[in-house]
SEKE-351201 format. One record per residue (C-alpha): residue in one letter; residue number from 1; x, y, z. Coordinates in steps of 0.25 Angstrom, whole numbers, plus 5000, padded with zeros to 4 digits. Example, Ala and Ser with C-alpha at 12.3 -4.5 7.8 and 13.67 -1.06 7.14 Angstrom:
2
{type:A, seq:1, east:5049, north:4982, up:5031};
{type:S, seq:2, east:5055, north:4996, up:5029};
//
This chain:
479
{type:M, seq:1, east:5045, north:5079, up:4938};
{type:H, seq:2, east:5050, north:5067, up:4941};
{type:R, seq:3, east:5066, north:5068, up:4949};
{type:L, seq:4, east:5076, north:5059, up:4944};
{type:L, seq:5, east:5079, north:5046, up:4949};
{type:I, seq:6, east:5093, north:5047, up:4956};
{type:L, seq:7, east:5101, north:5035, up:4951};
{type:A, seq:8, east:5092, north:5035, up:4937};
{type:L, seq:9, east:5102, north:5035, up:4927};
{type:S, seq:10, east:5094, north:5038, up:4917};
{type:C, seq:11, east:5079, north:5038, up:4911};
{type:W, seq:12, east:5072, north:5031, up:4900};
{type:F, seq:13, east:5058, north:5033, up:4895};
{type:A, seq:14, east:5049, north:5024, up:4889};
{type:P, seq:15, east:5036, north:5027, up:4884};
{type:A, seq:16, east:5028, north:5015, up:4893};
{type:A, seq:17, east:5015, north:5018, up:4896};
{type:T, seq:18, east:5012, north:5029, up:4908};
{type:G, seq:19, east:5025, north:5030, up:4913};
{type:Q, seq:20, east:5036, north:5033, up:4910};
{type:W, seq:21, east:5052, north:5024, up:4913};
{type:S, seq:22, east:5064, north:5029, up:4918};
{type:T, seq:23, east:5078, north:5022, up:4926};
{type:A, seq:24, east:5087, north:5020, up:4936};
{type:T, seq:25, east:5098, north:5011, up:4940};
{type:L, seq:26, east:5101, north:5003, up:4950};
{type:S, seq:27, east:5113, north:5003, up:4960};
{type:Q, seq:28, east:5117, north:4989, up:4955};
{type:P, seq:29, east:5111, north:4980, up:4945};
{type:R, seq:30, east:5106, north:4968, up:4947};
{type:A, seq:31, east:5093, north:4958, up:4944};
{type:Q, seq:32, east:5084, north:4951, up:4952};
{type:L, seq:33, east:5083, north:4962, up:4963};
{type:A, seq:34, east:5071, north:4964, up:4972};
{type:A, seq:35, east:5063, north:4976, up:4972};
{type:T, seq:36, east:5052, north:4984, up:4981};
{type:T, seq:37, east:5048, north:4996, up:4986};
{type:V, seq:38, east:5046, north:5002, up:4999};
{type:G, seq:39, east:5040, north:5014, up:5003};
{type:T, seq:40, east:5047, north:5023, up:4992};
{type:H, seq:41, east:5058, north:5014, up:4991};
{type:A, seq:42, east:5060, north:5005, up:4979};
{type:I, seq:43, east:5069, north:4995, up:4981};
{type:F, seq:44, east:5079, north:4986, up:4973};
{type:A, seq:45, east:5087, north:4975, up:4980};
{type:G, seq:46, east:5096, north:4963, up:4977};
{type:G, seq:47, east:5097, north:4958, up:4963};
{type:V, seq:48, east:5110, north:4950, up:4956};
{type:S, seq:49, east:5120, north:4962, up:4949};
{type:N, seq:50, east:5125, north:4953, up:4936};
{type:G, seq:51, east:5128, north:4938, up:4947};
{type:A, seq:52, east:5130, north:4946, up:4959};
{type:Q, seq:53, east:5118, north:4945, up:4972};
{type:S, seq:54, east:5116, north:4961, up:4974};
{type:A, seq:55, east:5112, north:4967, up:4988};
{type:V, seq:56, east:5109, north:4980, up:4984};
{type:V, seq:57, east:5097, north:4989, up:4985};
{type:D, seq:58, east:5091, north:5001, up:4979};
{type:L, seq:59, east:5082, north:5008, up:4983};
{type:Y, seq:60, east:5075, north:5019, up:4974};
{type:D, seq:61, east:5068, north:5030, up:4984};
{type:A, seq:62, east:5055, north:5035, up:4976};
{type:S, seq:63, east:5052, north:5047, up:4984};
{type:T, seq:64, east:5069, north:5052, up:4983};
{type:Q, seq:65, east:5070, north:5044, up:4971};
{type:T, seq:66, east:5085, north:5041, up:4975};
{type:W, seq:67, east:5090, north:5028, up:4974};
{type:S, seq:68, east:5098, north:5021, up:4987};
{type:T, seq:69, east:5104, north:5009, up:4988};
{type:A, seq:70, east:5105, north:4998, up:5000};
{type:T, seq:71, east:5109, north:4982, up:5002};
{type:L, seq:72, east:5102, north:4970, up:5005};
{type:S, seq:73, east:5108, north:4961, up:5015};
{type:M, seq:74, east:5112, north:4952, up:5005};
{type:A, seq:75, east:5115, north:4950, up:4991};
{type:R, seq:76, east:5104, north:4942, up:4982};
{type:S, seq:77, east:5095, north:4942, up:4969};
{type:Q, seq:78, east:5080, north:4937, up:4968};
{type:L, seq:79, east:5075, north:4940, up:4981};
{type:S, seq:80, east:5060, north:4947, up:4982};
{type:A, seq:81, east:5054, north:4962, up:4988};
{type:V, seq:82, east:5043, north:4966, up:4994};
{type:S, seq:83, east:5039, north:4977, up:5001};
{type:A, seq:84, east:5028, north:4981, up:5014};
{type:G, seq:85, east:5027, north:4988, up:5025};
{type:G, seq:86, east:5040, north:4998, up:5024};
{type:K, seq:87, east:5048, north:4988, up:5020};
{type:A, seq:88, east:5056, north:4981, up:5008};
{type:V, seq:89, east:5059, north:4966, up:5008};
{type:F, seq:90, east:5069, north:4958, up:5000};
{type:A, seq:91, east:5068, north:4944, up:5000};
{type:G, seq:92, east:5076, north:4931, up:4998};
{type:G, seq:93, east:5084, north:4930, up:4985};
{type:R, seq:94, east:5097, north:4923, up:4981};
{type:T, seq:95, east:5113, north:4927, up:4982};
{type:A, seq:96, east:5123, north:4917, up:4976};
{type:A, seq:97, east:5119, north:4909, up:4985};
{type:G, seq:98, east:5104, north:4904, up:4982};
{type:P, seq:99, east:5092, north:4911, up:4989};
{type:V, seq:100, east:5092, north:4920, up:5003};
{type:A, seq:101, east:5083, north:4922, up:5013};
{type:R, seq:102, east:5087, north:4935, up:5015};
{type:V, seq:103, east:5078, north:4948, up:5016};
{type:D, seq:104, east:5082, north:4963, up:5016};
{type:I, seq:105, east:5072, north:4971, up:5023};
{type:Y, seq:106, east:5070, north:4986, up:5020};
{type:D, seq:107, east:5062, north:4995, up:5031};
{type:A, seq:108, east:5059, north:5008, up:5022};
{type:A, seq:109, east:5056, north:5016, up:5034};
{type:S, seq:110, east:5070, north:5012, up:5041};
{type:A, seq:111, east:5078, north:5011, up:5028};
{type:T, seq:112, east:5085, north:5000, up:5035};
{type:W, seq:113, east:5083, north:4986, up:5030};
{type:S, seq:114, east:5083, north:4971, up:5039};
{type:T, seq:115, east:5085, north:4956, up:5035};
{type:A, seq:116, east:5077, north:4944, up:5038};
{type:E, seq:117, east:5076, north:4932, up:5032};
{type:L, seq:118, east:5067, north:4923, up:5022};
{type:S, seq:119, east:5061, north:4910, up:5027};
{type:A, seq:120, east:5068, north:4902, up:5018};
{type:P, seq:121, east:5078, north:4908, up:5006};
{type:R, seq:122, east:5072, north:4910, up:4993};
{type:R, seq:123, east:5073, north:4917, up:4981};
{type:Q, seq:124, east:5064, north:4923, up:4971};
{type:M, seq:125, east:5053, north:4922, up:4978};
{type:A, seq:126, east:5038, north:4933, up:4978};
{type:A, seq:127, east:5038, north:4944, up:4985};
{type:A, seq:128, east:5024, north:4954, up:4990};
{type:S, seq:129, east:5019, north:4960, up:5000};
{type:A, seq:130, east:5004, north:4961, up:5004};
{type:G, seq:131, east:4996, north:4961, up:5018};
{type:G, seq:132, east:5008, north:4971, up:5024};
{type:V, seq:133, east:5016, north:4958, up:5020};
{type:L, seq:134, east:5026, north:4955, up:5012};
{type:L, seq:135, east:5029, north:4940, up:5006};
{type:F, seq:136, east:5042, north:4932, up:5001};
{type:A, seq:137, east:5037, north:4919, up:4994};
{type:G, seq:138, east:5044, north:4908, up:4986};
{type:G, seq:139, east:5054, north:4908, up:4979};
{type:A, seq:140, east:5066, north:4899, up:4976};
{type:T, seq:141, east:5076, north:4891, up:4988};
{type:P, seq:142, east:5090, north:4889, up:4991};
{type:S, seq:143, east:5087, north:4877, up:4983};
{type:S, seq:144, east:5079, north:4883, up:4971};
{type:A, seq:145, east:5065, north:4877, up:4975};
{type:A, seq:146, east:5052, north:4884, up:4976};
{type:S, seq:147, east:5048, north:4890, up:4988};
{type:D, seq:148, east:5036, north:4890, up:4994};
{type:R, seq:149, east:5040, north:4901, up:5005};
{type:V, seq:150, east:5032, north:4913, up:5007};
{type:D, seq:151, east:5039, north:4923, up:5017};
{type:I, seq:152, east:5031, north:4935, up:5023};
{type:Y, seq:153, east:5038, north:4946, up:5029};
{type:D, seq:154, east:5028, north:4957, up:5037};
{type:P, seq:155, east:5035, north:4969, up:5037};
{type:Q, seq:156, east:5028, north:4977, up:5049};
{type:A, seq:157, east:5031, north:4964, up:5059};
{type:G, seq:158, east:5042, north:4961, up:5053};
{type:T, seq:159, east:5040, north:4946, up:5053};
{type:W, seq:160, east:5042, north:4935, up:5044};
{type:T, seq:161, east:5030, north:4923, up:5043};
{type:T, seq:162, east:5030, north:4912, up:5029};
{type:E, seq:163, east:5020, north:4907, up:5020};
{type:T, seq:164, east:5021, north:4895, up:5010};
{type:L, seq:165, east:5017, north:4897, up:4997};
{type:P, seq:166, east:5008, north:4886, up:4991};
{type:I, seq:167, east:5018, north:4884, up:4978};
{type:G, seq:168, east:5031, north:4886, up:4981};
{type:R, seq:169, east:5041, north:4894, up:4969};
{type:W, seq:170, east:5048, north:4905, up:4965};
{type:S, seq:171, east:5051, north:4916, up:4956};
{type:L, seq:172, east:5036, north:4919, up:4959};
{type:A, seq:173, east:5030, north:4932, up:4958};
{type:A, seq:174, east:5019, north:4940, up:4970};
{type:A, seq:175, east:5010, north:4951, up:4969};
{type:A, seq:176, east:5002, north:4956, up:4981};
{type:I, seq:177, east:4986, north:4961, up:4981};
{type:G, seq:178, east:4980, north:4967, up:4993};
{type:D, seq:179, east:4985, north:4955, up:5004};
{type:R, seq:180, east:4988, north:4944, up:4995};
{type:V, seq:181, east:5003, north:4940, up:4988};
{type:F, seq:182, east:5001, north:4932, up:4974};
{type:F, seq:183, east:5011, north:4925, up:4973};
{type:G, seq:184, east:5012, north:4919, up:4959};
{type:G, seq:185, east:5018, north:4911, up:4948};
{type:G, seq:186, east:5033, north:4905, up:4951};
{type:A, seq:187, east:5042, north:4894, up:4950};
{type:A, seq:188, east:5037, north:4884, up:4957};
{type:N, seq:189, east:5045, north:4871, up:4948};
{type:P, seq:190, east:5038, north:4874, up:4938};
{type:S, seq:191, east:5031, north:4889, up:4937};
{type:T, seq:192, east:5018, north:4890, up:4944};
{type:M, seq:193, east:5004, north:4899, up:4940};
{type:Q, seq:194, east:5001, north:4898, up:4953};
{type:V, seq:195, east:4998, north:4910, up:4961};
{type:D, seq:196, east:4998, north:4910, up:4979};
{type:V, seq:197, east:4992, north:4920, up:4983};
{type:Y, seq:198, east:4993, north:4924, up:4998};
{type:D, seq:199, east:4985, north:4933, up:5007};
{type:T, seq:200, east:4993, north:4940, up:5017};
{type:A, seq:201, east:4980, north:4943, up:5026};
{type:S, seq:202, east:4975, north:4929, up:5028};
{type:G, seq:203, east:4988, north:4922, up:5026};
{type:S, seq:204, east:4981, north:4912, up:5014};
{type:W, seq:205, east:4986, north:4906, up:5001};
{type:S, seq:206, east:4977, north:4907, up:4989};
{type:A, seq:207, east:4980, north:4904, up:4974};
{type:E, seq:208, east:4979, north:4909, up:4962};
{type:V, seq:209, east:4986, north:4906, up:4947};
{type:L, seq:210, east:4993, north:4913, up:4936};
{type:S, seq:211, east:4990, north:4910, up:4924};
{type:E, seq:212, east:5004, north:4905, up:4921};
{type:A, seq:213, east:5013, north:4899, up:4927};
{type:R, seq:214, east:5028, north:4907, up:4927};
{type:L, seq:215, east:5039, north:4910, up:4937};
{type:Q, seq:216, east:5047, north:4923, up:4936};
{type:L, seq:217, east:5036, north:4930, up:4935};
{type:T, seq:218, east:5033, north:4945, up:4941};
{type:A, seq:219, east:5021, north:4950, up:4949};
{type:T, seq:220, east:5014, north:4964, up:4954};
{type:S, seq:221, east:5002, north:4968, up:4959};
{type:L, seq:222, east:4993, north:4979, up:4955};
{type:F, seq:223, east:4978, north:4986, up:4956};
{type:G, seq:224, east:4973, north:4972, up:4963};
{type:Q, seq:225, east:4981, north:4963, up:4953};
{type:A, seq:226, east:4992, north:4954, up:4955};
{type:I, seq:227, east:5000, north:4953, up:4941};
{type:F, seq:228, east:5009, north:4942, up:4937};
{type:A, seq:229, east:5016, north:4945, up:4925};
{type:G, seq:230, east:5029, north:4937, up:4917};
{type:G, seq:231, east:5037, north:4925, up:4921};
{type:A, seq:232, east:5040, north:4913, up:4915};
{type:T, seq:233, east:5034, north:4900, up:4912};
{type:G, seq:234, east:5047, north:4893, up:4905};
{type:I, seq:235, east:5046, north:4906, up:4893};
{type:S, seq:236, east:5043, north:4919, up:4898};
{type:S, seq:237, east:5029, north:4922, up:4902};
{type:A, seq:238, east:5021, north:4935, up:4898};
{type:T, seq:239, east:5010, north:4933, up:4907};
{type:V, seq:240, east:5004, north:4941, up:4919};
{type:D, seq:241, east:4992, north:4936, up:4926};
{type:L, seq:242, east:4984, north:4947, up:4933};
{type:Y, seq:243, east:4975, north:4945, up:4947};
{type:D, seq:244, east:4965, north:4953, up:4948};
{type:A, seq:245, east:4963, north:4954, up:4966};
{type:A, seq:246, east:4949, north:4960, up:4964};
{type:S, seq:247, east:4943, north:4950, up:4956};
{type:G, seq:248, east:4953, north:4937, up:4959};
{type:T, seq:249, east:4955, north:4934, up:4943};
{type:W, seq:250, east:4969, north:4931, up:4934};
{type:T, seq:251, east:4970, north:4938, up:4923};
{type:T, seq:252, east:4982, north:4938, up:4912};
{type:A, seq:253, east:4991, north:4948, up:4902};
{type:E, seq:254, east:5004, north:4946, up:4895};
{type:L, seq:255, east:5016, north:4955, up:4898};
{type:S, seq:256, east:5020, north:4961, up:4885};
{type:D, seq:257, east:5032, north:4948, up:4885};
{type:G, seq:258, east:5036, north:4936, up:4891};
{type:R, seq:259, east:5045, north:4938, up:4903};
{type:F, seq:260, east:5051, north:4933, up:4917};
{type:N, seq:261, east:5058, north:4940, up:4928};
{type:L, seq:262, east:5051, north:4954, up:4927};
{type:A, seq:263, east:5049, north:4963, up:4937};
{type:A, seq:264, east:5034, north:4970, up:4941};
{type:T, seq:265, east:5030, north:4980, up:4950};
{type:T, seq:266, east:5019, north:4992, up:4949};
{type:V, seq:267, east:5017, north:5006, up:4949};
{type:G, seq:268, east:5005, north:5015, up:4948};
{type:P, seq:269, east:4994, north:5004, up:4937};
{type:F, seq:270, east:5005, north:4999, up:4931};
{type:A, seq:271, east:5011, north:4986, up:4934};
{type:V, seq:272, east:5023, north:4985, up:4930};
{type:F, seq:273, east:5032, north:4972, up:4924};
{type:G, seq:274, east:5046, north:4975, up:4917};
{type:G, seq:275, east:5057, north:4966, up:4911};
{type:G, seq:276, east:5060, north:4951, up:4911};
{type:R, seq:277, east:5066, north:4942, up:4903};
{type:S, seq:278, east:5059, north:4935, up:4893};
{type:D, seq:279, east:5064, north:4921, up:4885};
{type:F, seq:280, east:5076, north:4921, up:4881};
{type:L, seq:281, east:5080, north:4929, up:4893};
{type:I, seq:282, east:5077, north:4941, up:4886};
{type:D, seq:283, east:5076, north:4952, up:4897};
{type:S, seq:284, east:5065, north:4961, up:4896};
{type:D, seq:285, east:5060, north:4976, up:4897};
{type:V, seq:286, east:5049, north:4975, up:4895};
{type:V, seq:287, east:5039, north:4982, up:4905};
{type:D, seq:288, east:5023, north:4978, up:4905};
{type:L, seq:289, east:5014, north:4988, up:4913};
{type:F, seq:290, east:5001, north:4984, up:4916};
{type:D, seq:291, east:4992, north:4997, up:4918};
{type:A, seq:292, east:4981, north:4991, up:4930};
{type:S, seq:293, east:4972, north:5002, up:4929};
{type:T, seq:294, east:4969, north:4999, up:4914};
{type:A, seq:295, east:4973, north:4984, up:4912};
{type:T, seq:296, east:4984, north:4986, up:4901};
{type:W, seq:297, east:4998, north:4983, up:4897};
{type:T, seq:298, east:5009, north:4991, up:4892};
{type:T, seq:299, east:5023, north:4991, up:4890};
{type:A, seq:300, east:5035, north:4997, up:4894};
{type:T, seq:301, east:5052, north:4997, up:4894};
{type:L, seq:302, east:5063, north:4993, up:4904};
{type:S, seq:303, east:5076, north:4999, up:4902};
{type:V, seq:304, east:5084, north:4987, up:4901};
{type:E, seq:305, east:5080, north:4973, up:4898};
{type:R, seq:306, east:5078, north:4964, up:4912};
{type:A, seq:307, east:5073, north:4952, up:4920};
{type:G, seq:308, east:5075, north:4951, up:4935};
{type:L, seq:309, east:5073, north:4966, up:4939};
{type:A, seq:310, east:5065, north:4972, up:4950};
{type:A, seq:311, east:5052, north:4982, up:4950};
{type:T, seq:312, east:5046, north:4990, up:4959};
{type:T, seq:313, east:5037, north:5004, up:4960};
{type:V, seq:314, east:5040, north:5016, up:4969};
{type:G, seq:315, east:5036, north:5030, up:4969};
{type:G, seq:316, east:5026, north:5028, up:4955};
{type:R, seq:317, east:5038, north:5021, up:4948};
{type:A, seq:318, east:5040, north:5006, up:4944};
{type:F, seq:319, east:5055, north:5001, up:4946};
{type:F, seq:320, east:5062, north:4988, up:4939};
{type:A, seq:321, east:5076, north:4989, up:4944};
{type:G, seq:322, east:5087, north:4979, up:4940};
{type:G, seq:323, east:5085, north:4965, up:4933};
{type:G, seq:324, east:5094, north:4957, up:4924};
{type:N, seq:325, east:5098, north:4957, up:4908};
{type:I, seq:326, east:5104, north:4946, up:4902};
{type:S, seq:327, east:5113, north:4953, up:4894};
{type:S, seq:328, east:5116, north:4966, up:4901};
{type:G, seq:329, east:5114, north:4956, up:4917};
{type:S, seq:330, east:5109, north:4964, up:4931};
{type:S, seq:331, east:5103, north:4979, up:4927};
{type:D, seq:332, east:5103, north:4991, up:4936};
{type:V, seq:333, east:5090, north:4997, up:4928};
{type:V, seq:334, east:5079, north:5004, up:4935};
{type:D, seq:335, east:5066, north:5005, up:4925};
{type:I, seq:336, east:5056, north:5013, up:4933};
{type:F, seq:337, east:5044, north:5014, up:4925};
{type:E, seq:338, east:5035, north:5028, up:4932};
{type:P, seq:339, east:5020, north:5026, up:4927};
{type:E, seq:340, east:5011, north:5041, up:4926};
{type:L, seq:341, east:5007, north:5042, up:4940};
{type:G, seq:342, east:4995, north:5037, up:4946};
{type:V, seq:343, east:4985, north:5028, up:4943};
{type:R, seq:344, east:4975, north:5031, up:4931};
{type:Y, seq:345, east:4958, north:5030, up:4933};
{type:C, seq:346, east:4948, north:5034, up:4927};
{type:S, seq:347, east:4954, north:5030, up:4913};
{type:P, seq:348, east:4950, north:5035, up:4900};
{type:A, seq:349, east:4943, north:5048, up:4903};
{type:N, seq:350, east:4932, north:5051, up:4896};
{type:P, seq:351, east:4936, north:5056, up:4882};
{type:N, seq:352, east:4936, north:5071, up:4880};
{type:S, seq:353, east:4937, north:5078, up:4867};
{type:S, seq:354, east:4950, north:5075, up:4861};
{type:G, seq:355, east:4946, north:5063, up:4862};
{type:V, seq:356, east:4952, north:5055, up:4872};
{type:P, seq:357, east:4952, north:5057, up:4887};
{type:G, seq:358, east:4958, north:5066, up:4896};
{type:R, seq:359, east:4971, north:5059, up:4903};
{type:I, seq:360, east:4979, north:5062, up:4914};
{type:S, seq:361, east:4990, north:5056, up:4919};
{type:A, seq:362, east:5002, north:5061, up:4932};
{type:D, seq:363, east:5016, north:5061, up:4933};
{type:G, seq:364, east:5027, north:5065, up:4943};
{type:S, seq:365, east:5028, north:5057, up:4955};
{type:L, seq:366, east:5018, north:5052, up:4966};
{type:F, seq:367, east:5027, north:5056, up:4977};
{type:V, seq:368, east:5019, north:5067, up:4985};
{type:D, seq:369, east:5034, north:5073, up:4988};
{type:D, seq:370, east:5037, north:5076, up:4974};
{type:Q, seq:371, east:5027, north:5083, up:4970};
{type:D, seq:372, east:5026, north:5080, up:4955};
{type:V, seq:373, east:5014, north:5076, up:4950};
{type:T, seq:374, east:5008, north:5080, up:4936};
{type:L, seq:375, east:4996, north:5079, up:4930};
{type:I, seq:376, east:4995, north:5078, up:4916};
{type:A, seq:377, east:4982, north:5078, up:4908};
{type:E, seq:378, east:4980, north:5073, up:4892};
{type:D, seq:379, east:4972, north:5072, up:4883};
{type:L, seq:380, east:4963, north:5083, up:4884};
{type:P, seq:381, east:4956, north:5092, up:4875};
{type:A, seq:382, east:4966, north:5102, up:4870};
{type:G, seq:383, east:4961, north:5115, up:4873};
{type:E, seq:384, east:4952, north:5112, up:4886};
{type:F, seq:385, east:4956, north:5113, up:4900};
{type:G, seq:386, east:4956, north:5106, up:4910};
{type:Y, seq:387, east:4963, north:5104, up:4925};
{type:F, seq:388, east:4967, north:5092, up:4935};
{type:L, seq:389, east:4959, north:5086, up:4946};
{type:V, seq:390, east:4963, north:5078, up:4960};
{type:G, seq:391, east:4956, north:5071, up:4969};
{type:A, seq:392, east:4957, north:5061, up:4981};
{type:N, seq:393, east:4947, north:5051, up:4976};
{type:Q, seq:394, east:4943, north:5046, up:4961};
{type:G, seq:395, east:4930, north:5045, up:4957};
{type:A, seq:396, east:4921, north:5045, up:4943};
{type:F, seq:397, east:4911, north:5055, up:4940};
{type:Q, seq:398, east:4907, north:5064, up:4927};
{type:P, seq:399, east:4904, north:5080, up:4931};
{type:P, seq:400, east:4892, north:5086, up:4923};
{type:G, seq:401, east:4899, north:5091, up:4910};
{type:S, seq:402, east:4908, north:5082, up:4910};
{type:D, seq:403, east:4915, north:5071, up:4898};
{type:G, seq:404, east:4923, north:5065, up:4909};
{type:V, seq:405, east:4921, north:5058, up:4923};
{type:L, seq:406, east:4929, north:5066, up:4936};
{type:C, seq:407, east:4937, north:5054, up:4943};
{type:L, seq:408, east:4939, north:5061, up:4957};
{type:A, seq:409, east:4930, north:5057, up:4967};
{type:C, seq:410, east:4920, north:5070, up:4968};
{type:G, seq:411, east:4911, north:5077, up:4960};
{type:F, seq:412, east:4917, north:5088, up:4952};
{type:Q, seq:413, east:4911, north:5098, up:4955};
{type:G, seq:414, east:4914, north:5107, up:4968};
{type:C, seq:415, east:4922, north:5094, up:4975};
{type:G, seq:416, east:4932, north:5098, up:4983};
{type:G, seq:417, east:4938, north:5085, up:4983};
{type:I, seq:418, east:4945, north:5086, up:4968};
{type:G, seq:419, east:4955, north:5097, up:4968};
{type:R, seq:420, east:4957, north:5105, up:4953};
{type:F, seq:421, east:4969, north:5109, up:4947};
{type:N, seq:422, east:4962, north:5121, up:4940};
{type:Q, seq:423, east:4972, north:5133, up:4947};
{type:A, seq:424, east:4979, north:5141, up:4936};
{type:G, seq:425, east:4992, north:5133, up:4930};
{type:L, seq:426, east:4984, north:5120, up:4932};
{type:I, seq:427, east:4972, north:5120, up:4921};
{type:I, seq:428, east:4978, north:5114, up:4910};
{type:Q, seq:429, east:4974, north:5113, up:4894};
{type:G, seq:430, east:4971, north:5101, up:4885};
{type:P, seq:431, east:4976, north:5093, up:4879};
{type:S, seq:432, east:4984, north:5088, up:4890};
{type:G, seq:433, east:4989, north:5096, up:4902};
{type:S, seq:434, east:4999, north:5095, up:4917};
{type:I, seq:435, east:4999, north:5100, up:4930};
{type:A, seq:436, east:5010, north:5097, up:4942};
{type:V, seq:437, east:5002, north:5093, up:4954};
{type:D, seq:438, east:5005, north:5103, up:4967};
{type:L, seq:439, east:5004, north:5089, up:4975};
{type:S, seq:440, east:5003, north:5098, up:4988};
{type:N, seq:441, east:4991, north:5105, up:4984};
{type:L, seq:442, east:4980, north:5097, up:4978};
{type:P, seq:443, east:4967, north:5106, up:4974};
{type:T, seq:444, east:4957, north:5098, up:4981};
{type:S, seq:445, east:4949, north:5107, up:4990};
{type:P, seq:446, east:4957, north:5110, up:5000};
{type:P, seq:447, east:4970, north:5107, up:4994};
{type:V, seq:448, east:4977, north:5095, up:4996};
{type:A, seq:449, east:4992, north:5090, up:4998};
{type:V, seq:450, east:4994, north:5075, up:4992};
{type:Q, seq:451, east:4999, north:5067, up:5001};
{type:A, seq:452, east:5007, north:5054, up:5000};
{type:G, seq:453, east:4999, north:5042, up:4999};
{type:E, seq:454, east:4987, north:5050, up:4994};
{type:T, seq:455, east:4979, north:5046, up:4982};
{type:W, seq:456, east:4974, north:5057, up:4971};
{type:N, seq:457, east:4965, north:5057, up:4960};
{type:F, seq:458, east:4969, north:5067, up:4947};
{type:Q, seq:459, east:4960, north:5071, up:4933};
{type:C, seq:460, east:4960, north:5080, up:4922};
{type:W, seq:461, east:4944, north:5086, up:4920};
{type:Y, seq:462, east:4948, north:5094, up:4907};
{type:R, seq:463, east:4935, north:5102, up:4898};
{type:D, seq:464, east:4932, north:5098, up:4886};
{type:Q, seq:465, east:4925, north:5106, up:4874};
{type:G, seq:466, east:4914, north:5112, up:4883};
{type:A, seq:467, east:4914, north:5099, up:4892};
{type:S, seq:468, east:4925, north:5094, up:4902};
{type:N, seq:469, east:4930, north:5079, up:4904};
{type:F, seq:470, east:4940, north:5074, up:4914};
{type:S, seq:471, east:4954, north:5065, up:4912};
{type:D, seq:472, east:4956, north:5052, up:4918};
{type:A, seq:473, east:4961, north:5052, up:4931};
{type:V, seq:474, east:4974, north:5047, up:4939};
{type:S, seq:475, east:4977, north:5044, up:4954};
{type:L, seq:476, east:4989, north:5047, up:4960};
{type:T, seq:477, east:4995, north:5039, up:4973};
{type:F, seq:478, east:5006, north:5049, up:4979};
{type:L, seq:479, east:5018, north:5045, up:4987};
//
């Protein structure tokens, strides 16, 4: 079972697609904060708390599910954050006096903080990591001009270099794919459709174009796609631009409603876009979820309407923290989305005699030390027996006499690479069944213990009116 989050004052559940929501609480309410994840820590830093600049840092450790606090070297809001090489970097932002160049660096290995300086003070930059370096691009200068500066930090060497955006702007968004970073939109007097693409391997620039010019948008990347969502064009925008790196093509979609100052992160197969502000200064509690494995959209709801919140992901959970509400001020709420564990594939499976395909899912924790994974099979034929399978590799093979497809990489008969949970007490009976997985003793030949960083695939085999069939499959990468 899940361990309760320390400092979680309440749990709130909504019928969101393929997951559940809960809440926790920051140590201080604040908006316009920054968030990133390094190692097992999600870090929420700075912001503005009901008009006052904040130096507070809240750290959530997913391995212990506990919270702690730290302090930035300078209180500020509208800062930017990103992580790589075991370091979380919080750069720029604004104080009451205006934009600053201060950088706070958290080293996860030593749990220590240090400081640096950007090449120029600015706020509302875009930040991303690619090719082992961290990039902080654009932003607004002390004179409110749109900056074309890009500061690049190498966490291994501890060195800084600079580049120049082809178009200077602030309130832009960034997403990384491989060695490339895509800097899209932003305010360039006026807002722009430009996407400047920087290749960290070659040090070269290229250009792409959004379908709509806008600022105060958000971006993330998932499964080789850079996704730019929402923003403002004079009115709030619902536009989503998706760039597919494999094909080099753009497509568009729509959020369920237009809004700007929203937050984005990815978890499992989902790109998740939460909160924001729509026209007439209405704060939003809407969450749009894009399932990249099926290219489908669903919606959920935050527990509190707010904009200027920050999002990051750790331990298989997406965190939406803080933000501001025009009516109630700065928020200390953290909304946490936990999807079904793993990535579904071979889905849907072939239908069985019940008329629908069998379905597998997983619940619990991806941390090996938690020993908390439960496999669940649903939509099986009533009264028929079955058992779960596990394998290190994916495949597609239809065994003789079966109506379904084995989605693990090995022939069904005599395959030592596939483990069968068919011991006493593990046989399930349709129409549904579940088992708790002993991660220290997967039933392969020979048995193995799951290690952090490994990916294992699971499926359900079952009898069906004299024949047999398979569910779809789920792939779990352990932490």
